[in-house]
mmCIF file of the N, C-alpha and C atoms, coordinates in Angstrom:
data_MODEL
# 
_entry.id   MODEL 
# 
loop_
_atom_site.group_PDB 
_atom_site.id 
_atom_site.type_symbol 
_atom_site.label_atom_id 
_atom_site.label_alt_id 
_atom_site.label_comp_id 
_atom_site.label_asym_id 
_atom_site.label_entity_id 
_atom_site.label_seq_id 
_atom_site.pdbx_PDB_ins_code 
_atom_site.Cartn_x 
_atom_site.Cartn_y 
_atom_site.Cartn_z 
_atom_site.occupancy 
_atom_site.B_iso_or_equiv 
_atom_site.pdbx_formal_charge 
_atom_site.auth_seq_id 
_atom_site.auth_comp_id 
_atom_site.auth_asym_id 
_atom_site.auth_atom_id 
_atom_site.pdbx_PDB_model_num 
ATOM 1   N N  . MET A 1 1  ? -52.614 -77.335 -105.637 1.00 0.00 ? 1  MET A N  1 
ATOM 2   C CA . MET A 1 1  ? -54.177 -78.417 -105.467 1.00 0.00 ? 1  MET A CA 1 
ATOM 3   C C  . MET A 1 1  ? -54.390 -77.477 -107.061 1.00 0.00 ? 1  MET A C  1 
ATOM 4   N N  . LYS A 1 2  ? -55.150 -78.322 -107.384 1.00 0.00 ? 2  LYS A N  1 
ATOM 5   C CA . LYS A 1 2  ? -55.763 -78.276 -108.651 1.00 0.00 ? 2  LYS A CA 1 
ATOM 6   C C  . LYS A 1 2  ? -57.388 -77.755 -108.508 1.00 0.00 ? 2  LYS A C  1 
ATOM 7   N N  . THR A 1 3  ? -57.841 -77.311 -108.923 1.00 0.00 ? 3  THR A N  1 
ATOM 8   C CA . THR A 1 3  ? -59.720 -76.991 -109.018 1.00 0.00 ? 3  THR A CA 1 
ATOM 9   C C  . THR A 1 3  ? -59.966 -77.961 -109.319 1.00 0.00 ? 3  THR A C  1 
ATOM 10  N N  . THR A 1 4  ? -60.312 -78.833 -110.399 1.00 0.00 ? 4  THR A N  1 
ATOM 11  C CA . THR A 1 4  ? -60.697 -80.492 -110.718 1.00 0.00 ? 4  THR A CA 1 
ATOM 12  C C  . THR A 1 4  ? -60.187 -81.660 -109.950 1.00 0.00 ? 4  THR A C  1 
ATOM 13  N N  . GLU A 1 5  ? -59.221 -81.130 -109.182 1.00 0.00 ? 5  GLU A N  1 
ATOM 14  C CA . GLU A 1 5  ? -58.606 -82.137 -107.413 1.00 0.00 ? 5  GLU A CA 1 
ATOM 15  C C  . GLU A 1 5  ? -60.120 -81.882 -106.439 1.00 0.00 ? 5  GLU A C  1 
ATOM 16  N N  . ILE A 1 6  ? -60.307 -80.246 -106.138 1.00 0.00 ? 6  ILE A N  1 
ATOM 17  C CA . ILE A 1 6  ? -60.922 -79.723 -105.097 1.00 0.00 ? 6  ILE A CA 1 
ATOM 18  C C  . ILE A 1 6  ? -62.387 -80.079 -105.816 1.00 0.00 ? 6  ILE A C  1 
ATOM 19  N N  . ARG A 1 7  ? -63.001 -80.003 -107.007 1.00 0.00 ? 7  ARG A N  1 
ATOM 20  C CA . ARG A 1 7  ? -64.294 -80.417 -107.283 1.00 0.00 ? 7  ARG A CA 1 
ATOM 21  C C  . ARG A 1 7  ? -64.831 -81.978 -107.414 1.00 0.00 ? 7  ARG A C  1 
ATOM 22  N N  . GLU A 1 8  ? -63.893 -82.618 -106.980 1.00 0.00 ? 8  GLU A N  1 
ATOM 23  C CA . GLU A 1 8  ? -63.981 -84.256 -107.111 1.00 0.00 ? 8  GLU A CA 1 
ATOM 24  C C  . GLU A 1 8  ? -64.353 -84.264 -105.308 1.00 0.00 ? 8  GLU A C  1 
ATOM 25  N N  . LEU A 1 9  ? -63.683 -83.623 -104.647 1.00 0.00 ? 9  LEU A N  1 
ATOM 26  C CA . LEU A 1 9  ? -63.564 -84.445 -102.764 1.00 0.00 ? 9  LEU A CA 1 
ATOM 27  C C  . LEU A 1 9  ? -65.193 -83.855 -102.682 1.00 0.00 ? 9  LEU A C  1 
ATOM 28  N N  . THR A 1 10 ? -65.268 -84.432 -101.642 1.00 0.00 ? 10 THR A N  1 
ATOM 29  C CA . THR A 1 10 ? -66.920 -84.620 -100.881 1.00 0.00 ? 10 THR A CA 1 
ATOM 30  C C  . THR A 1 10 ? -66.249 -83.474 -99.617  1.00 0.00 ? 10 THR A C  1 
ATOM 31  N N  . ASP A 1 11 ? -68.146 -83.175 -99.252  1.00 0.00 ? 11 ASP A N  1 
ATOM 32  C CA . ASP A 1 11 ? -67.811 -81.821 -98.436  1.00 0.00 ? 11 ASP A CA 1 
ATOM 33  C C  . ASP A 1 11 ? -67.024 -81.892 -96.906  1.00 0.00 ? 11 ASP A C  1 
ATOM 34  N N  . ALA A 1 12 ? -67.200 -83.485 -96.733  1.00 0.00 ? 12 ALA A N  1 
ATOM 35  C CA . ALA A 1 12 ? -66.241 -83.853 -95.104  1.00 0.00 ? 12 ALA A CA 1 
ATOM 36  C C  . ALA A 1 12 ? -64.724 -83.678 -96.297  1.00 0.00 ? 12 ALA A C  1 
ATOM 37  N N  . GLU A 1 13 ? -64.433 -84.160 -97.004  1.00 0.00 ? 13 GLU A N  1 
ATOM 38  C CA . GLU A 1 13 ? -63.269 -84.466 -97.105  1.00 0.00 ? 13 GLU A CA 1 
ATOM 39  C C  . GLU A 1 13 ? -62.635 -82.824 -96.954  1.00 0.00 ? 13 GLU A C  1 
ATOM 40  N N  . LEU A 1 14 ? -63.126 -82.085 -98.684  1.00 0.00 ? 14 LEU A N  1 
ATOM 41  C CA . LEU A 1 14 ? -63.287 -80.341 -98.353  1.00 0.00 ? 14 LEU A CA 1 
ATOM 42  C C  . LEU A 1 14 ? -62.523 -79.857 -97.222  1.00 0.00 ? 14 LEU A C  1 
ATOM 43  N N  . ALA A 1 15 ? -63.771 -79.972 -95.817  1.00 0.00 ? 15 ALA A N  1 
ATOM 44  C CA . ALA A 1 15 ? -63.707 -79.803 -94.750  1.00 0.00 ? 15 ALA A CA 1 
ATOM 45  C C  . ALA A 1 15 ? -62.175 -79.438 -93.873  1.00 0.00 ? 15 ALA A C  1 
ATOM 46  N N  . GLU A 1 16 ? -61.871 -81.187 -94.490  1.00 0.00 ? 16 GLU A N  1 
ATOM 47  C CA . GLU A 1 16 ? -60.755 -82.083 -93.869  1.00 0.00 ? 16 GLU A CA 1 
ATOM 48  C C  . GLU A 1 16 ? -59.390 -81.285 -93.876  1.00 0.00 ? 16 GLU A C  1 
ATOM 49  N N  . LYS A 1 17 ? -59.487 -81.233 -95.804  1.00 0.00 ? 17 LYS A N  1 
ATOM 50  C CA . LYS A 1 17 ? -58.486 -80.254 -96.441  1.00 0.00 ? 17 LYS A CA 1 
ATOM 51  C C  . LYS A 1 17 ? -58.256 -79.297 -96.127  1.00 0.00 ? 17 LYS A C  1 
ATOM 52  N N  . LEU A 1 18 ? -59.402 -78.034 -95.631  1.00 0.00 ? 18 LEU A N  1 
ATOM 53  C CA . LEU A 1 18 ? -59.435 -76.914 -95.175  1.00 0.00 ? 18 LEU A CA 1 
ATOM 54  C C  . LEU A 1 18 ? -58.478 -76.676 -93.669  1.00 0.00 ? 18 LEU A C  1 
ATOM 55  N N  . LYS A 1 19 ? -58.966 -77.849 -93.190  1.00 0.00 ? 19 LYS A N  1 
ATOM 56  C CA . LYS A 1 19 ? -58.349 -77.336 -91.393  1.00 0.00 ? 19 LYS A CA 1 
ATOM 57  C C  . LYS A 1 19 ? -56.915 -77.820 -91.814  1.00 0.00 ? 19 LYS A C  1 
ATOM 58  N N  . ALA A 1 20 ? -56.678 -78.959 -92.669  1.00 0.00 ? 20 ALA A N  1 
ATOM 59  C CA . ALA A 1 20 ? -54.896 -79.471 -92.406  1.00 0.00 ? 20 ALA A CA 1 
ATOM 60  C C  . ALA A 1 20 ? -54.091 -78.253 -93.351  1.00 0.00 ? 20 ALA A C  1 
ATOM 61  N N  . MET A 1 21 ? -54.775 -77.535 -94.419  1.00 0.00 ? 21 MET A N  1 
ATOM 62  C CA . MET A 1 21 ? -54.299 -76.445 -95.031  1.00 0.00 ? 21 MET A CA 1 
ATOM 63  C C  . MET A 1 21 ? -54.358 -75.402 -94.050  1.00 0.00 ? 21 MET A C  1 
ATOM 64  N N  . ARG A 1 22 ? -55.165 -74.953 -93.501  1.00 0.00 ? 22 ARG A N  1 
ATOM 65  C CA . ARG A 1 22 ? -54.955 -73.618 -92.319  1.00 0.00 ? 22 ARG A CA 1 
ATOM 66  C C  . ARG A 1 22 ? -53.432 -74.100 -91.154  1.00 0.00 ? 22 ARG A C  1 
ATOM 67  N N  . ALA A 1 23 ? -53.718 -75.447 -90.909  1.00 0.00 ? 23 ALA A N  1 
ATOM 68  C CA . ALA A 1 23 ? -52.483 -75.563 -89.525  1.00 0.00 ? 23 ALA A CA 1 
ATOM 69  C C  . ALA A 1 23 ? -51.051 -75.443 -90.366  1.00 0.00 ? 23 ALA A C  1 
ATOM 70  N N  . GLU A 1 24 ? -51.373 -75.909 -91.931  1.00 0.00 ? 24 GLU A N  1 
ATOM 71  C CA . GLU A 1 24 ? -50.263 -75.885 -92.189  1.00 0.00 ? 24 GLU A CA 1 
ATOM 72  C C  . GLU A 1 24 ? -49.054 -74.604 -92.868  1.00 0.00 ? 24 GLU A C  1 
ATOM 73  N N  . LEU A 1 25 ? -50.586 -73.335 -92.177  1.00 0.00 ? 25 LEU A N  1 
ATOM 74  C CA . LEU A 1 25 ? -50.317 -72.402 -93.183  1.00 0.00 ? 25 LEU A CA 1 
ATOM 75  C C  . LEU A 1 25 ? -49.364 -71.548 -91.603  1.00 0.00 ? 25 LEU A C  1 
ATOM 76  N N  . PHE A 1 26 ? -50.473 -71.717 -90.416  1.00 0.00 ? 26 PHE A N  1 
ATOM 77  C CA . PHE A 1 26 ? -49.787 -71.346 -88.993  1.00 0.00 ? 26 PHE A CA 1 
ATOM 78  C C  . PHE A 1 26 ? -48.510 -71.974 -88.801  1.00 0.00 ? 26 PHE A C  1 
ATOM 79  N N  . ASN A 1 27 ? -48.135 -73.655 -89.135  1.00 0.00 ? 27 ASN A N  1 
ATOM 80  C CA . ASN A 1 27 ? -47.012 -73.794 -88.801  1.00 0.00 ? 27 ASN A CA 1 
ATOM 81  C C  . ASN A 1 27 ? -45.825 -72.710 -89.673  1.00 0.00 ? 27 ASN A C  1 
ATOM 82  N N  . MET A 1 28 ? -46.668 -72.597 -91.009  1.00 0.00 ? 28 MET A N  1 
ATOM 83  C CA . MET A 1 28 ? -45.427 -71.663 -91.731  1.00 0.00 ? 28 MET A CA 1 
ATOM 84  C C  . MET A 1 28 ? -45.036 -70.274 -91.637  1.00 0.00 ? 28 MET A C  1 
ATOM 85  N N  . ARG A 1 29 ? -45.984 -69.857 -91.327  1.00 0.00 ? 29 ARG A N  1 
ATOM 86  C CA . ARG A 1 29 ? -46.094 -68.290 -90.228  1.00 0.00 ? 29 ARG A CA 1 
ATOM 87  C C  . ARG A 1 29 ? -44.954 -68.805 -89.114  1.00 0.00 ? 29 ARG A C  1 
ATOM 88  N N  . PHE A 1 30 ? -45.464 -69.486 -88.216  1.00 0.00 ? 30 PHE A N  1 
ATOM 89  C CA . PHE A 1 30 ? -44.293 -69.956 -87.170  1.00 0.00 ? 30 PHE A CA 1 
ATOM 90  C C  . PHE A 1 30 ? -42.796 -69.516 -87.173  1.00 0.00 ? 30 PHE A C  1 
ATOM 91  N N  . ARG A 1 31 ? -42.475 -70.715 -88.961  1.00 0.00 ? 31 ARG A N  1 
ATOM 92  C CA . ARG A 1 31 ? -41.185 -70.977 -89.213  1.00 0.00 ? 31 ARG A CA 1 
ATOM 93  C C  . ARG A 1 31 ? -40.297 -70.132 -89.437  1.00 0.00 ? 31 ARG A C  1 
ATOM 94  N N  . LEU A 1 32 ? -41.596 -69.357 -90.500  1.00 0.00 ? 32 LEU A N  1 
ATOM 95  C CA . LEU A 1 32 ? -40.940 -67.987 -90.812  1.00 0.00 ? 32 LEU A CA 1 
ATOM 96  C C  . LEU A 1 32 ? -40.798 -66.601 -90.076  1.00 0.00 ? 32 LEU A C  1 
ATOM 97  N N  . ALA A 1 33 ? -41.346 -66.589 -88.650  1.00 0.00 ? 33 ALA A N  1 
ATOM 98  C CA . ALA A 1 33 ? -40.691 -65.438 -87.692  1.00 0.00 ? 33 ALA A CA 1 
ATOM 99  C C  . ALA A 1 33 ? -39.745 -65.919 -87.349  1.00 0.00 ? 33 ALA A C  1 
ATOM 100 N N  . THR A 1 34 ? -39.535 -67.306 -86.736  1.00 0.00 ? 34 THR A N  1 
ATOM 101 C CA . THR A 1 34 ? -38.468 -67.747 -86.321  1.00 0.00 ? 34 THR A CA 1 
ATOM 102 C C  . THR A 1 34 ? -36.654 -67.755 -87.411  1.00 0.00 ? 34 THR A C  1 
ATOM 103 N N  . GLY A 1 35 ? -37.571 -67.771 -88.306  1.00 0.00 ? 35 GLY A N  1 
ATOM 104 C CA . GLY A 1 35 ? -36.571 -67.769 -88.956  1.00 0.00 ? 35 GLY A CA 1 
ATOM 105 C C  . GLY A 1 35 ? -35.917 -69.296 -89.594  1.00 0.00 ? 35 GLY A C  1 
ATOM 106 N N  . GLN A 1 36 ? -36.737 -70.320 -89.632  1.00 0.00 ? 36 GLN A N  1 
ATOM 107 C CA . GLN A 1 36 ? -36.472 -71.530 -90.411  1.00 0.00 ? 36 GLN A CA 1 
ATOM 108 C C  . GLN A 1 36 ? -37.500 -71.786 -91.380  1.00 0.00 ? 36 GLN A C  1 
ATOM 109 N N  . LEU A 1 37 ? -37.976 -71.357 -91.890  1.00 0.00 ? 37 LEU A N  1 
ATOM 110 C CA . LEU A 1 37 ? -38.455 -71.323 -93.658  1.00 0.00 ? 37 LEU A CA 1 
ATOM 111 C C  . LEU A 1 37 ? -37.793 -71.245 -94.296  1.00 0.00 ? 37 LEU A C  1 
ATOM 112 N N  . ASP A 1 38 ? -37.471 -71.520 -95.979  1.00 0.00 ? 38 ASP A N  1 
ATOM 113 C CA . ASP A 1 38 ? -36.705 -71.213 -96.942  1.00 0.00 ? 38 ASP A CA 1 
ATOM 114 C C  . ASP A 1 38 ? -36.957 -70.869 -97.815  1.00 0.00 ? 38 ASP A C  1 
ATOM 115 N N  . ASN A 1 39 ? -38.503 -71.203 -97.907  1.00 0.00 ? 39 ASN A N  1 
ATOM 116 C CA . ASN A 1 39 ? -39.079 -70.976 -99.483  1.00 0.00 ? 39 ASN A CA 1 
ATOM 117 C C  . ASN A 1 39 ? -40.183 -70.370 -98.715  1.00 0.00 ? 39 ASN A C  1 
ATOM 118 N N  . THR A 1 40 ? -40.467 -69.126 -98.978  1.00 0.00 ? 40 THR A N  1 
ATOM 119 C CA . THR A 1 40 ? -41.198 -68.132 -98.727  1.00 0.00 ? 40 THR A CA 1 
ATOM 120 C C  . THR A 1 40 ? -42.722 -68.000 -99.733  1.00 0.00 ? 40 THR A C  1 
ATOM 121 N N  . GLY A 1 41 ? -42.016 -68.731 -100.446 1.00 0.00 ? 41 GLY A N  1 
ATOM 122 C CA . GLY A 1 41 ? -43.501 -68.537 -102.134 1.00 0.00 ? 41 GLY A CA 1 
ATOM 123 C C  . GLY A 1 41 ? -44.365 -69.479 -101.617 1.00 0.00 ? 41 GLY A C  1 
ATOM 124 N N  . LYS A 1 42 ? -44.033 -70.475 -100.588 1.00 0.00 ? 42 LYS A N  1 
ATOM 125 C CA . LYS A 1 42 ? -44.872 -71.397 -100.712 1.00 0.00 ? 42 LYS A CA 1 
ATOM 126 C C  . LYS A 1 42 ? -45.805 -70.999 -99.432  1.00 0.00 ? 42 LYS A C  1 
ATOM 127 N N  . ILE A 1 43 ? -45.974 -69.849 -98.889  1.00 0.00 ? 43 ILE A N  1 
ATOM 128 C CA . ILE A 1 43 ? -47.185 -68.824 -98.365  1.00 0.00 ? 43 ILE A CA 1 
ATOM 129 C C  . ILE A 1 43 ? -47.797 -69.032 -99.125  1.00 0.00 ? 43 ILE A C  1 
ATOM 130 N N  . ALA A 1 44 ? -47.848 -68.691 -100.114 1.00 0.00 ? 44 ALA A N  1 
ATOM 131 C CA . ALA A 1 44 ? -48.478 -67.614 -101.632 1.00 0.00 ? 44 ALA A CA 1 
ATOM 132 C C  . ALA A 1 44 ? -49.317 -68.897 -101.507 1.00 0.00 ? 44 ALA A C  1 
ATOM 133 N N  . PHE A 1 45 ? -48.735 -69.983 -102.269 1.00 0.00 ? 45 PHE A N  1 
ATOM 134 C CA . PHE A 1 45 ? -49.524 -70.784 -102.702 1.00 0.00 ? 45 PHE A CA 1 
ATOM 135 C C  . PHE A 1 45 ? -50.549 -71.414 -101.868 1.00 0.00 ? 45 PHE A C  1 
ATOM 136 N N  . ILE A 1 46 ? -50.392 -71.924 -100.365 1.00 0.00 ? 46 ILE A N  1 
ATOM 137 C CA . ILE A 1 46 ? -50.778 -72.649 -99.313  1.00 0.00 ? 46 ILE A CA 1 
ATOM 138 C C  . ILE A 1 46 ? -52.552 -71.725 -99.348  1.00 0.00 ? 46 ILE A C  1 
ATOM 139 N N  . LYS A 1 47 ? -51.962 -69.959 -99.027  1.00 0.00 ? 47 LYS A N  1 
ATOM 140 C CA . LYS A 1 47 ? -53.122 -68.579 -99.046  1.00 0.00 ? 47 LYS A CA 1 
ATOM 141 C C  . LYS A 1 47 ? -54.164 -69.406 -100.120 1.00 0.00 ? 47 LYS A C  1 
ATOM 142 N N  . LYS A 1 48 ? -53.263 -69.675 -101.655 1.00 0.00 ? 48 LYS A N  1 
ATOM 143 C CA . LYS A 1 48 ? -54.698 -69.726 -102.647 1.00 0.00 ? 48 LYS A CA 1 
ATOM 144 C C  . LYS A 1 48 ? -54.918 -71.101 -102.524 1.00 0.00 ? 48 LYS A C  1 
ATOM 145 N N  . ASP A 1 49 ? -54.332 -71.958 -102.193 1.00 0.00 ? 49 ASP A N  1 
ATOM 146 C CA . ASP A 1 49 ? -55.121 -73.214 -102.438 1.00 0.00 ? 49 ASP A CA 1 
ATOM 147 C C  . ASP A 1 49 ? -56.575 -73.347 -101.013 1.00 0.00 ? 49 ASP A C  1 
ATOM 148 N N  . ILE A 1 50 ? -56.007 -72.249 -99.985  1.00 0.00 ? 50 ILE A N  1 
ATOM 149 C CA . ILE A 1 50 ? -57.117 -72.382 -99.143  1.00 0.00 ? 50 ILE A CA 1 
ATOM 150 C C  . ILE A 1 50 ? -58.660 -71.547 -99.725  1.00 0.00 ? 50 ILE A C  1 
ATOM 151 N N  . ALA A 1 51 ? -58.255 -70.224 -100.009 1.00 0.00 ? 51 ALA A N  1 
ATOM 152 C CA . ALA A 1 51 ? -58.827 -69.379 -100.934 1.00 0.00 ? 51 ALA A CA 1 
ATOM 153 C C  . ALA A 1 51 ? -59.530 -70.502 -101.813 1.00 0.00 ? 51 ALA A C  1 
ATOM 154 N N  . ARG A 1 52 ? -58.750 -71.679 -102.518 1.00 0.00 ? 52 ARG A N  1 
ATOM 155 C CA . ARG A 1 52 ? -59.965 -72.451 -103.597 1.00 0.00 ? 52 ARG A CA 1 
ATOM 156 C C  . ARG A 1 52 ? -61.192 -73.257 -103.039 1.00 0.00 ? 52 ARG A C  1 
ATOM 157 N N  . LEU A 1 53 ? -60.857 -73.503 -101.731 1.00 0.00 ? 53 LEU A N  1 
ATOM 158 C CA . LEU A 1 53 ? -61.226 -74.626 -101.067 1.00 0.00 ? 53 LEU A CA 1 
ATOM 159 C C  . LEU A 1 53 ? -62.534 -73.819 -101.062 1.00 0.00 ? 53 LEU A C  1 
ATOM 160 N N  . HIS A 1 54 ? -62.341 -72.925 -99.694  1.00 0.00 ? 54 HIS A N  1 
ATOM 161 C CA . HIS A 1 54 ? -63.328 -71.583 -99.394  1.00 0.00 ? 54 HIS A CA 1 
ATOM 162 C C  . HIS A 1 54 ? -64.436 -71.180 -101.137 1.00 0.00 ? 54 HIS A C  1 
ATOM 163 N N  . THR A 1 55 ? -63.940 -70.938 -102.176 1.00 0.00 ? 55 THR A N  1 
ATOM 164 C CA . THR A 1 55 ? -64.613 -70.874 -103.088 1.00 0.00 ? 55 THR A CA 1 
ATOM 165 C C  . THR A 1 55 ? -65.939 -71.955 -103.396 1.00 0.00 ? 55 THR A C  1 
ATOM 166 N N  . GLU A 1 56 ? -64.978 -73.583 -103.381 1.00 0.00 ? 56 GLU A N  1 
ATOM 167 C CA . GLU A 1 56 ? -65.497 -74.466 -103.803 1.00 0.00 ? 56 GLU A CA 1 
ATOM 168 C C  . GLU A 1 56 ? -66.609 -74.877 -102.604 1.00 0.00 ? 56 GLU A C  1 
ATOM 169 N N  . LEU A 1 57 ? -66.230 -74.322 -101.395 1.00 0.00 ? 57 LEU A N  1 
ATOM 170 C CA . LEU A 1 57 ? -67.457 -74.609 -100.011 1.00 0.00 ? 57 LEU A CA 1 
ATOM 171 C C  . LEU A 1 57 ? -68.673 -73.657 -100.654 1.00 0.00 ? 57 LEU A C  1 
ATOM 172 N N  . ARG A 1 58 ? -68.310 -71.868 -101.263 1.00 0.00 ? 58 ARG A N  1 
ATOM 173 C CA . ARG A 1 58 ? -69.621 -71.471 -101.108 1.00 0.00 ? 58 ARG A CA 1 
ATOM 174 C C  . ARG A 1 58 ? -70.458 -71.619 -102.119 1.00 0.00 ? 58 ARG A C  1 
ATOM 175 N N  . ALA A 1 59 ? -69.370 -72.170 -103.273 1.00 0.00 ? 59 ALA A N  1 
ATOM 176 C CA . ALA A 1 59 ? -70.178 -72.284 -104.744 1.00 0.00 ? 59 ALA A CA 1 
ATOM 177 C C  . ALA A 1 59 ? -71.563 -73.683 -104.178 1.00 0.00 ? 59 ALA A C  1 
ATOM 178 N N  . ARG A 1 60 ? -70.964 -74.633 -103.567 1.00 0.00 ? 60 ARG A N  1 
ATOM 179 C CA . ARG A 1 60 ? -71.916 -75.883 -103.045 1.00 0.00 ? 60 ARG A CA 1 
ATOM 180 C C  . ARG A 1 60 ? -72.587 -75.612 -102.341 1.00 0.00 ? 60 ARG A C  1 
ATOM 181 N N  . ALA A 1 61 ? -72.436 -74.502 -101.402 1.00 0.00 ? 61 ALA A N  1 
ATOM 182 C CA . ALA A 1 61 ? -73.632 -73.417 -100.720 1.00 0.00 ? 61 ALA A CA 1 
ATOM 183 C C  . ALA A 1 61 ? -74.978 -73.272 -101.386 1.00 0.00 ? 61 ALA A C  1 
ATOM 184 N N  . ILE A 1 62 ? -73.984 -72.797 -102.478 1.00 0.00 ? 62 ILE A N  1 
ATOM 185 C CA . ILE A 1 62 ? -74.935 -71.713 -103.167 1.00 0.00 ? 62 ILE A CA 1 
ATOM 186 C C  . ILE A 1 62 ? -76.326 -71.881 -104.438 1.00 0.00 ? 62 ILE A C  1 
ATOM 187 N N  . ALA A 1 63 ? -75.381 -73.509 -104.582 1.00 0.00 ? 63 ALA A N  1 
ATOM 188 C CA . ALA A 1 63 ? -75.944 -74.813 -105.518 1.00 0.00 ? 63 ALA A CA 1 
ATOM 189 C C  . ALA A 1 63 ? -76.977 -75.025 -104.451 1.00 0.00 ? 63 ALA A C  1 
ATOM 190 N N  . ALA A 1 64 ? -76.459 -75.506 -103.650 1.00 0.00 ? 64 ALA A N  1 
ATOM 191 C CA . ALA A 1 64 ? -78.056 -76.015 -102.372 1.00 0.00 ? 64 ALA A CA 1 
ATOM 192 C C  . ALA A 1 64 ? -79.143 -75.555 -102.086 1.00 0.00 ? 64 ALA A C  1 
ATOM 193 N N  . GLN A 1 65 ? -78.687 -73.944 -101.945 1.00 0.00 ? 65 GLN A N  1 
ATOM 194 C CA . GLN A 1 65 ? -79.717 -72.832 -101.706 1.00 0.00 ? 65 GLN A CA 1 
ATOM 195 C C  . GLN A 1 65 ? -80.691 -73.192 -103.497 1.00 0.00 ? 65 GLN A C  1 
ATOM 196 N N  . ARG A 1 66 ? -80.330 -73.158 -103.945 1.00 0.00 ? 66 ARG A N  1 
ATOM 197 C CA . ARG A 1 66 ? -81.010 -73.210 -105.732 1.00 0.00 ? 66 ARG A CA 1 
ATOM 198 C C  . ARG A 1 66 ? -81.712 -74.178 -105.720 1.00 0.00 ? 66 ARG A C  1 
ATOM 199 N N  . ASP A 1 67 ? -81.090 -75.322 -105.331 1.00 0.00 ? 67 ASP A N  1 
ATOM 200 C CA . ASP A 1 67 ? -82.073 -76.353 -105.157 1.00 0.00 ? 67 ASP A CA 1 
ATOM 201 C C  . ASP A 1 67 ? -83.107 -76.690 -104.437 1.00 0.00 ? 67 ASP A C  1 
ATOM 202 N N  . ALA A 1 68 ? -82.633 -76.244 -103.214 1.00 0.00 ? 68 ALA A N  1 
ATOM 203 C CA . ALA A 1 68 ? -83.769 -76.147 -102.736 1.00 0.00 ? 68 ALA A CA 1 
ATOM 204 C C  . ALA A 1 68 ? -85.193 -75.278 -102.759 1.00 0.00 ? 68 ALA A C  1 
ATOM 205 N N  . ALA A 1 69 ? -84.547 -73.737 -103.135 1.00 0.00 ? 69 ALA A N  1 
ATOM 206 C CA . ALA A 1 69 ? -85.771 -72.954 -103.237 1.00 0.00 ? 69 ALA A CA 1 
ATOM 207 C C  . ALA A 1 69 ? -86.222 -73.387 -105.080 1.00 0.00 ? 69 ALA A C  1 
ATOM 208 N N  . ALA A 1 70 ? -85.520 -73.858 -105.953 1.00 0.00 ? 70 ALA A N  1 
ATOM 209 C CA . ALA A 1 70 ? -86.685 -74.947 -106.974 1.00 0.00 ? 70 ALA A CA 1 
ATOM 210 C C  . ALA A 1 70 ? -87.642 -75.958 -106.642 1.00 0.00 ? 70 ALA A C  1 
ATOM 211 N N  . SER A 1 71 ? -87.513 -76.454 -105.564 1.00 0.00 ? 71 SER A N  1 
ATOM 212 C CA . SER A 1 71 ? -88.415 -77.536 -105.258 1.00 0.00 ? 71 SER A CA 1 
ATOM 213 C C  . SER A 1 71 ? -89.361 -77.239 -104.278 1.00 0.00 ? 71 SER A C  1 
# 
C-alpha cells in the first residue's frame, strides 16, 4: 500500500485497515510456523504497511493537537 493511498483514507478506514493487516500478519506467522507459507518475504511487506498506517495515524493526531492548541 502506497503512502498516497493511505493519506486518502479516513480515520475509520485507517483503523479498519490496520485491524485487517494485523489479522493478516497473525495468519501469516501461524502459517510460517506450520510450514505452509510459501512467500516469507510478504511478512516484511505487511509489517511495513502496518508501520505506515501507524505513522499516518500519529501524524494526524499531532496535527489535531497542533490545531487545537492554535485555536
